[in-house]
C-alpha positions in Angstrom: 117.7 138.7 7.0 118.8 137.2 3.7 119.4 133.8 2.4 120.4 132.4 -1.0 116.8 132.8 -2.1 116.5 136.4 -0.9 115.0 138.1 2.2 113.3 135.8 4.8 111.7 136.1 8.2 113.8 134.2 10.7 115.6 134.5 14.1 118.9 136.4 13.8 122.1 134.4 13.5 124.3 137.5 14.2 123.1 138.9 17.5 125.3 141.6 18.9 125.4 144.1 21.9 126.3 147.8 21.8 127.9 149.3 24.9 126.2 152.6 25.4 125.0 155.0 28.1 121.8 157.0 28.1 120.6 160.2 29.6 117.1 160.8 31.0 115.2 164.0 30.4 114.2 165.9 33.6 112.5 169.0 32.2 110.1 169.2 29.2 110.0 171.6 26.3 107.2 172.6 23.9 107.1 171.7 20.2 109.1 174.3 18.3 111.6 175.0 21.1 115.3 174.4 20.7 117.6 173.6 23.7 120.9 175.6 23.4 124.0 173.5 24.0 125.0 175.7 26.9 121.8 175.0 28.7 121.2 171.4 27.6 122.5 169.8 30.9 119.7 171.7 32.7 117.3 169.4 31.0 119.2 166.2 31.8 118.2 164.5 35.1 120.8 161.7 35.1 122.4 158.8 33.3 122.2 155.0 33.1 123.8 152.1 31.2 122.2 151.1 28.0 122.6 148.0 25.8 121.3 148.5 22.3 120.9 144.9 21.2 121.5 144.6 17.4 120.8 141.9 14.8 123.7 142.4 12.4 122.4 140.1 9.7 119.1 142.0 9.6 120.9 145.3 9.7 123.1 144.4 6.7 119.9 143.8 4.7 118.0 146.9 5.7 120.5 149.6 6.3 120.7 150.5 2.6 118.7 152.5 1.8 116.5 152.6 4.9 118.9 152.5 7.8 118.6 150.0 10.7 115.1 149.5 12.1 114.0 145.9 12.7 117.7 145.2 13.4 117.5 147.3 16.6 113.8 147.7 17.7 113.3 144.4 19.4 115.1 144.8 22.7 117.0 147.3 24.9 118.5 146.8 28.4 119.1 149.5 30.9 120.8 149.5 34.4 118.5 149.4 37.5 118.9 153.0 38.6 119.6 156.5 37.4 122.8 158.4 38.5 122.0 162.1 38.8 124.0 164.8 37.2 124.9 166.2 40.6 126.4 162.9 41.6 128.5 162.8 38.4 129.9 166.4 38.8 133.1 165.3 40.5 134.0 163.2 37.5 133.6 165.9 34.8 136.5 166.0 32.4 137.7 167.4 29.1 135.8 166.7 26.0 137.5 165.2 22.9 138.8 167.6 20.2 136.2 168.2 17.6 136.6 169.5 14.1 134.5 170.6 12.3 131.6 171.6 14.6 128.6 173.5 13.5 128.0 176.8 15.4 125.0 175.6 17.4 127.0 172.6 18.7 130.1 174.5 19.8 130.8 174.0 23.5 134.0 175.1 25.1 133.2 173.6 28.5 134.3 170.3 29.9 131.1 168.5 28.9 131.9 164.8 29.4 132.6 162.5 32.3 135.3 160.0 33.3 133.1 156.9 33.6 134.8 153.5 33.3 132.9 150.9 31.3 133.0 147.1 30.9 131.2 144.6 28.8 131.3 141.0 30.3 130.3 137.9 28.4 129.1 135.1 30.7 129.1 131.6 29.2 128.3 128.5 31.3 129.1 130.4 34.5 132.5 131.6 33.2 132.8 135.4 32.9 135.0 137.1 30.3 135.7 140.8 30.2 135.6 141.6 26.5 135.5 145.4 26.5 137.1 148.1 28.7 136.0 151.5 27.5 135.2 154.9 29.0 132.3 157.4 28.5 134.8 160.2 27.9 135.8 158.6 24.5 132.3 159.5 23.1 132.8 162.1 20.4 129.6 164.1 21.0 128.7 165.1 24.5 125.2 164.6 25.9 124.6 168.4 25.8 125.5 168.4 22.1 123.3 165.4 21.4 120.3 167.0 23.0 121.0 170.3 21.3 121.1 168.6 18.0 118.0 166.5 18.7 116.0 169.7 19.3 117.4 172.0 16.7 114.4 171.3 14.5 112.0 172.1 17.3 111.4 168.5 18.4 110.0 168.6 22.0 111.2 166.5 24.9 109.2 165.2 27.9 110.2 164.2 31.4 111.3 160.6 31.4 112.5 160.5 27.8 115.6 158.2 27.4 118.2 159.0 24.8 121.0 156.5 24.1 124.5 157.7 23.3 125.5 155.4 20.5 128.3 152.8 20.8 131.2 153.9 23.1 134.5 152.7 21.7 138.1 153.7 22.4 141.2 153.5 20.3 142.7 150.5 22.2 142.0 147.0 21.0 140.2 146.1 24.2 138.0 149.2 24.1 135.7 148.2 21.2 132.0 148.6 22.1 130.4 145.7 20.2 131.3 142.3 18.8 131.2 143.6 15.2 134.1 146.0 16.0 135.9 143.4 18.1 135.8 140.7 15.5 135.8 143.1 12.5 133.1 140.7 11.2 135.7 138.1 10.1 137.9 136.9 13.1 136.4 135.1 16.1 136.9 136.4 19.6 139.0 133.7 21.3 137.9 133.5 25.0 139.6 130.3 26.0 141.1 127.2 24.4 137.5 125.8 23.9 135.3 128.9 23.7 135.1 131.5 20.9 132.5 133.8 19.5 131.7 135.8 16.4 128.3 136.8 17.7 126.2 136.0 20.7 124.7 132.5 21.1 121.8 131.0 23.0 122.6 130.8 26.7 125.1 133.6 26.6 124.6 136.4 29.1 125.9 139.9 28.3 126.6 142.2 31.3 127.4 145.9 31.2 129.0 147.6 34.2 130.1 151.2 34.9 131.6 153.3 37.7 133.2 156.6 38.2 136.0 157.0 40.8 138.1 160.0 42.0 139.6 161.1 45.3 138.2 158.1 47.1 134.7 158.8 45.8 133.1 156.1 43.7 129.7 156.0 42.0 128.3 152.9 40.4 125.5 152.3 38.0 124.5 148.7 38.7 124.6 146.1 36.0 122.7 146.1 32.7 122.4 142.4 32.0 120.5 140.2 29.6 120.6 136.5 28.8 119.9 135.0 25.3 117.2 132.5 25.5 116.0 130.5 22.5 
């Protein structure tokens, strides 16, 4: 991170979460193989919730020209179990309109899922829902992400976990991280006495997700983590 005297090594003062989901690889490939988008789901075992903790002050310093590295490599949190693709099939839905799309990523199927997402901030035993989003808002499907990941011949192994990126919607309450919620300049007012720009010591961030249709409901468990000094 930076100070008036330049870069220093210190604890982050701008700790953030990122509301994401991740998919788990269930079938390996060899180096040099590419997974076509139409067959990508055959290589995906299931999904889970994923919190990509991010230190925004460190990120601001290192993302040009290197891109975030130390800002994101210190912690990740996942939900306690994997929901298989078979269990998610009833919740398949239409993908967002995409333009332009390179030929190897074109996919005319319904390749995403209606999964409701929440981010909850717990402060001194009080819980505040700060985000309500949905997996279907994600621009690139899991199949497209896996096809792109392997287009250069990068191999995958059983158990590999690949996170989606922040899942935000167009509504004000559907932003997937504090940086988007606050726009980096206005505090999130949670009550008459509690507000946040970024996470603070003692805060607990809880991600939850479920899919529901025709009296069928599938949950993911909670992905939670508490900030301890």
